[in-house]
N, C-alpha and C positions, 0 to 999 in steps of 0.2 A: 320219341322213339329211342330205344336202346338197342345197339347192335352187339351181338355176341358171335363167337365162332366156335364150332366144335370140330375137332380133328379126330378121326379114327386112327388109333395108334397100333391096332392089331391086338390079338388075343382078347377080344371083347372089351378093350379099354378105350375110353375117349378122354380127351382133354378139352375142356370148355374154357374159353377166355372171355371175360367181361370187357367189352370194348372201352367204356369210359375209364375204368380203373386199372385194367390189365390184370386183375386178380383172376386166379384159375381154380377150377374144380376138376377133379379126376373122377371118372365113373368106371364101374365094372358091372358086368352082368351078375345077377344074383346066383347063388349056388343052385337054387331050384330051377334055373333056366340057363344051364350050361356055363355059368361063370364061376369064378373062384370066391366071390364075395369079398374081395380085397379092398373095395372102396364102396362109396354110396352107389346104389343102382339108380337108374333114371327115375324109377317109381319111388325110391327112398327120397330123392330130391323133391319130388312133388309133395310128399307128406311133410318133409322138413320145411318146405316153402310155406305150406299151410300154417304150421305151428309158428314159424317166425313172423309171418304176415300178421297173424292174430295178435302176437305179442307186440309187434310194432304199432299197429293201430290202437291197441290198448295204451301203449306208451305215449302216443300222440294225445289221446284223450286225457291221460293222466297229467301230462304237462299242461294242457289247457285248463285243467281243473285243480292244479297244484296238489296232485296226489303222488306220493312216493311209491313207485312200482318196482324200484330196484330190488333184485333178489327173487322176483317172481320167476317161476320156471313152468315149463310145459313138457310133460311126457307124451311122446307121440308113438302110437302103435299103428303100423300099416299091415293090413291083411289083404292078400291077393285071393282072387277067385279064378277058377279055370273055365267055368261054363257060363254063358254060351261061348265066351272067349276069354283069354287071359287078360285080366285088368285088375286094377285096385277095386276091391269090394267095400272096404271100410278103413277109415282113418279115425282112430280114437284119440282124443286129446284130453289130458288131465292137467288142469292148471293148479299149481300150488302158489297161492297168492302171497305176496310179502305181508309181514305183520303190520298192523296199525292202519289198515285201509278202513275208513269210516263206512259204516253200514249203508248210509245214504248214497255213497259213491259207487258201490258195488254194481248196481244195475247199469249205470253209465258205462263202466268198463266192460261188462258182459255184452251190452249192446254193441259197443265198439268192436269187440272180437267177432261178433256175428256179421258185422258189415265188412269184414276183410275182403279185399278184391280177389284174392286167391280163392277163398271159400265161395264167392259168388261166381267164379269162373269154372268151378268143378261141377260136372253134371250131377243131376239128382239121383242117378243110379249108384253113386258112391255114398254110403252111409257115413255120417260125420258126427258121432256122439261127442258132446263136450261137457265136461264137468269142471266146477270151480271149488277149490278147497281153501277156506280162510282159516288161519290158525287161531283166531280168537272167537 
């Protein structure tokens, strides 16, 4: 179990503190929902969490199989829908893989990404298209 604490600071801003490390994240409501968009929105954090989780589990698999994943990036696009209620409708993830990853190791990394706990925790009503681009 990990404990965190969120404090409403006013003006649609929150400060979230991670209990074990003390690190913090600030949020703001998005511009399209009465905020100023000055910080990550809560739904931005969910999308970012998905991308970083997928990269992390790929990193674990890469370490276990002696694959150098350093320099791999993921572009994350979050799209909201308004009907029947406001929610995340789609999170698109585009991985740009580090150079030199052997062809036979690629499926292993892609399966690891698909097994990410955040991905498994998001309901099926959220579309999550994922693509992988290898430079060679």
